[in-house]
C-alpha positions, 0 to 999 in steps of 0.5 A, spaced: 028 285 485 033 286 480 040 284 481 045 289 482 050 291 477 055 286 477 061 292 476 059 295 482 059 288 486 066 288 483 068 295 486 064 294 492 069 288 493 074 291 491 074 297 495 077 294 502 082 290 499 084 297 495 084 300 502 088 295 506 093 294 500 094 301 498 091 298 491 090 303 485 083 306 483 079 301 480 077 304 474 085 306 473 086 298 474 080 296 469 082 302 464 089 298 464 088 291 465 080 290 464 078 287 470 071 288 470 069 281 467 072 278 473 066 275 477 065 278 484 063 272 487 070 269 487 073 268 495 080 270 492 079 276 488 086 279 488 088 272 485 083 273 479 085 280 478 092 278 477 090 272 473 087 277 468 093 281 469 098 275 467 093 274 460 096 281 458 103 279 461 102 273 457 100 278 450 106 283 452 110 277 452 109 274 445 109 281 441 116 283 444 119 276 443 116 277 436 120 283 435 127 280 439 127 274 435 122 274 429 124 267 427 117 265 427 114 271 426 109 271 420 111 274 414 108 281 414 112 282 420 119 282 417 117 289 413 115 293 420 120 290 423 125 294 419 123 301 422 126 299 429 133 300 430 137 297 436 136 302 441 128 300 440 130 293 440 134 293 447 129 297 451 124 292 449 129 286 451 129 290 458 121 290 458 122 283 455 126 280 461 122 284 467 115 281 464 119 274 464 121 276 471 114 277 473 111 270 469 115 266 474 113 270 480 106 269 478 107 261 477 110 262 485 103 265 487 099 260 483 102 255 487 102 258 494 096 263 495 098 269 499 093 275 499 098 280 501 103 277 495 098 278 490 096 285 492 104 287 492 104 284 485 098 287 482 101 294 485 108 293 482 105 290 475 100 297 475 107 301 476 111 298 471 105 298 466 103 305 468 111 308 468 115 304 463 111 298 459 106 302 456 109 308 454 115 303 451 109 299 447 106 305 444 113 308 442 114 302 439 108 300 435 108 308 433 114 307 430 112 301 427 106 304 424 109 310 422 117 310 422 121 309 416 125 303 414 132 301 416 134 298 409 138 300 403 135 298 396 140 295 392 139 293 386 131 291 387 132 287 393 132 289 401 138 287 405 137 292 412 142 292 416 146 286 413 147 291 407 149 297 412 155 292 416 158 290 409 158 297 406 161 300 414 167 294 413 168 295 406 166 288 404 163 286 398 156 282 398 159 277 393 152 274 391 150 281 389 156 282 384 154 280 377 160 276 374 163 281 368 
């Protein structure tokens, strides 16, 4: 007798929870959050799914934080970041805030298990990822891959927004001008 396919077992265990809590289709959840690797033998399947989603959220938080606050970003990232403008960063800041709030919610769910709250969280995150987060990240990544830099080259040096601000306010940048 051969053991049943683990994904089939997981889908079978997911189906009653899907119906009970109006969860998204397994295939859609798997496509978005890679839930197929979850052990179907778990007594707390929704908790395991939420923790898998938590891993995605943590990765997206780290990525967004590097864009919003690149002080600890790898050096190659700075050139890529020049392709984003303030509206891109503002949109990502909103997503960062909602992902941060999701992290807090996950902490409370880790402290006290509640199946219906786990299901509610999964539904909320699925909706957020499919309606806002995924498209915003795809747009940002596309712009980072193919966009034009928001920088100005002066005397062989890229100055980006700092130089543009100085031009707007007509303030010279002293170290760029050679003494006569």
